[in-house]
C-alpha angles and dihedrals in degrees: 000000000000091000091053092046093047094051094047092045094052091042092056091046094050092045089066090053091049091051089053091056093052092042089054090051091050092047090056097050090115096040108112114239094008116152117205122237123236120230131197140167129220139165121255126195118238108237122200142119092317136048111298096250093146127074132190134200119250130190116206142172105236095182150311130282105240094184107136118247123228121280116248120199116233102165091224112129094215093054106098136179134179117252110222117331124002145071141241114236118231135170114250123219091262091054096254125128115259136171138232133182098216139012141185095222124213134185111224128213091273093052096253117145110234139172120249091269093050103262116144114244114231125230137171094306104022132284112015119244121196120208119224105294147171097212138014126203127187117203128213091258092053095260112154116212127180139190104225123224111282096013125129117262091252095054112093125167127199112232105171145330128245113243107247119187137177110194124172108282089225089067094052132085140173117250128216088263091060095250124126118239139170110263118259111270094025123115114267117260114264128211112273116203091199095067113102132202129205120204125213092039138090127200115239126223116278092222117127107213094202093052093048094048091048091051092049092050091048092051091048089055091049090051090055090051091051091052090048089051091052090052090049090052090051092050091048091050091050091049091050090051090054091050091051090051091053092050 
């Protein structure tokens, strides 16, 4: 009875964690550039001083779905998205290099180019700084050109180039802050001249609402079955106790 109770108890507990993963995906269905997390369950043996005769259920996040979302036109020149494969390098809050697929770029009061959530965009020599300007253009290769204050409309000057990379997806992972990074121990991502940007577009989330809702409903049903199994184990234990009393 204890084996049955242990498996159903851990199964119910891990079901709630799995539902959180799918609920987080669903909550980010309108977040630009969001990549959904996979979720899977498996059995794990319980190791200890004796033979591992017990197993428990475990829910885990084996990886992230890096399938690109669809491009949505915004018409804003500082909205950029990667065409095909590749990433835009940004500086995370901890100072490390991270990567995004799309960004609604802004120029702060100090002239620094940042993503919509405030992360500095990296260029050839670090975070990109934009001099006072009338107009900013971003080329397909990430080149940033500006028309300086007081210059004629035909005068454009190149100030920097956004760092675009395309590392092997097997070497990349999503951090707890939602940013994509190269895994620890892997070689740092190098600039790839083949990566192309398109301005005036943002990449949508790759979450499928129907799939996530179906998964949540399925997990809810599994939770109910686990609870029912725990009650059955309790009833069996009580019946066995009565039999022992009669004997």
